[in-house]
N, C-alpha and C positions, 0 to 999 in steps of 0.2 A: 179656283182660288186656293192658294196654299193653306189658308186658314180653315178650309174644309178638310184638310188632310192633317195638319200639324196642330197639336194642342199647345206646345210651347217648345222653346229652346232652353237649354240649361247648361250650367257649368259646375263642376265640382273642383274646388281648390282648397287652399288652407293647408294646415299641417298634415304630414303623412299619417296614415292610419287606416283602420278598417272603415268601410262604408256599408251600412246596412240598407239594402234596397227592398222595399216592400212591394208585394203584389198589388197591381192597380188596374189590370185588364188591358194595359197598353203594351206596345212594342216600341223600341227605340232604335235609332241609328246613332252610333257613337264614334268619335274619332279618338283613338287611343294608341299611343306608341307608333304613330305614323300609319296606322291601319284603320279602316272603317269596319266597325263591328255591328252585327245585328243582335240586339237583345230580344230574345223571344219572350212570349207571355209567361209569367211566373205563376205558380200555384202556391208558393210560400216564400218567405223572406230568404234572401241570400246575403252573405257578407263578402265583400270584395276588398282586398288589400289595395292601397293606393300609395304610390311614392310621392315625391315632391312635385311631380309634373301634374298640372290640372288636366282634366279631360272634359270634353264638351259633347253635347248630343242634341238630337231632336226627338221629342216624344210625340208619337202619333196618336190620334184618337183611336179608341178601341176598334179593332177590325179593319183598320185602314192599310197598315203596311203590308200585310200579305197580298192585297190586291195590286200593290205596286211591284212586289217582288215576284209574284207568280208562284209562290211556294205556300202550301197550306200551313196555317199557323200551328196546327197540331204537330207538324214535323220539327218546329222550332221551340216547342214548349220547354221551359226551364233550361234553355241553352244560351250560350254566347258564342257566336260563330262569325268568322270573317266574311264580309259581304262577298268577297271574291270566290268563296266556296259555294255561294248561292246563285250568283249570276255574274257575268263579266262586268268589270269596273273600268271606266276610262282611266288611262294612265295619268292624265292631268285633270284632276277634279279640284276646282277652286274652293268649293264649300259644300257642306251638307245640304244647304238650301238648293244649290244648283243641281246636286245629285237627285234630290227629290223631284225637282222640276223635270229632269230628264226621264226619271222613272215614270212619272205621271204621264209624260207625253207618249209613252208606248201603248197606253190604253190598258184597261183592266182585263184580266183573264177570267173566263167563266168559272173555272174550278175554284178560284180563290175570291171571286167577286160575284157571287150569285145574285146579289141585291144591288140596287142603286144606292148612292150615298145617302139620299134622304131616307130611304127605308132602313139602311144600316143605322143611321142616327136615331130613328124612331124606335127600333128594336132595342138598341142600347139604352135609350132613356127609359123605356118601359121596364126592362129588367132591373135597371138601377133603382127604379121607383118601387120595386118589390112585386111587380106583376107576376102572377102565376104563369109558368111555362105554357100550360094548356091554353090559357087565355090569350097569350101573345100569338101562339100558333093559330088559334081560331080567328083572331083579328086580321091576320095577314093571309088567311085562306090556305094554310098548310096543316099537315098533321104534326103532332108533337114529335114524331120520329123524324120527319123531314127537317124540322127546326133543329133538332138535336144533331143531325148529321151535318147540316150546313154550318152550324155554329162551331163545330170542330175545325173546319177549314178556315172560317173567318176569324174567330177569336182564339182558337187554340184549346178550347175546352167547351163543354156543354153549357146550355143556358142556365141551368141551376147553379153550376160552379161560377159562371160569370156573375150571376146575380149576387152570390155570396161575396165574391171579391170586390164588386162595385160597392156593396154595402159597407164592407170593411174599409174601403178607400174613403168613403164619406165619413166614417167614424174616425179615421186617422186624421182627416182634415179638421174635424171638430175638436179632437183632442189637442191638436197642434195650436188651435185658437184659444186653448185654455178653458174650455167649457167644463162644467161639472160632469162627472161620469153619468149621473142619472139623466141629465139632459142629452148627452151624447147618445146614450142607449135609446132613448125615446125618438130623437130626431133621425137617427140612422136606421131605425126600423128593427131594433132588437127586441126580443120578448121581455128582457129585464137585464139588470146589471150583470148577474152571473153569466148570462148568454154572451154579453159583450166581452167579459173577461176571458171566457173560454175561446172565443174567436180570435181575440188579440193574441193569446198565447199560441193558438194553432197556426195562425197565418203570419204573425210577426216573429214568432220564435222566442219571445220574451214576455214577461208579465206586463200588464198595462202600466203599472207605475214606472217600470224601467223604460217602456216605450216613450213615455212623456219626457224622460230625461235623456234619451238616446239622441244626441245631436247629429248622428250620422244617418238616422232613419229617414231616407228620402228628403234630406234637407239640402238639396242642391239649390244653387242660386239660379232662378229662372230669368231668362233674357228674352227680349223681343225676337221673334223669328227674323233671321237675316241680319242679326247684329254683327258687328265687326268681330266679336269674339268667336262666333260660330263660322262666319264667312271667311 
């Protein structure tokens, strides 16, 4: 099922201007300027200029897109690259959803999909919940070194970095909902408010107060997968 692969579809439109993209542990396929672009996993925020034309994309669950592309996520970290540079693309591709279906039909490759999808979801959820890397490795029967190595191919960075980014993503969501900073810090798993402020500045590139006001910070409009806008 595509819902096992795709987290959401999205569109960025509105007035031209900069768009701040926050790290979230995910990878995207985007249609921009007539090309399909792979957005690799980010370790910090990036700012992209946008003209009057909207662009659309599919956001994949953490660790999923590399298994479809057959390219280690670590090779795509902090990059935006045309899909045609990663693997052949059919000349007539009607939608990103169709493209995803075709990529999934090829089957996963061992080097970028060492785990089943259920195990991938379990590891992601455990790290997002703040589990220690050693505990996660022990639970699935691996050494911490094995988990570290495989996470690079699957997510684009090691498990400790992934845990940090997923925690930040949760904090960004809670901040967007307007919750008080004290509650955001506690619910997202930060030691205290100063810890939250430091991580926001390090990962978003702006102070927490500015992040609350930044209308471009991952504020794309999300659409149902397979909607007419994306298809």
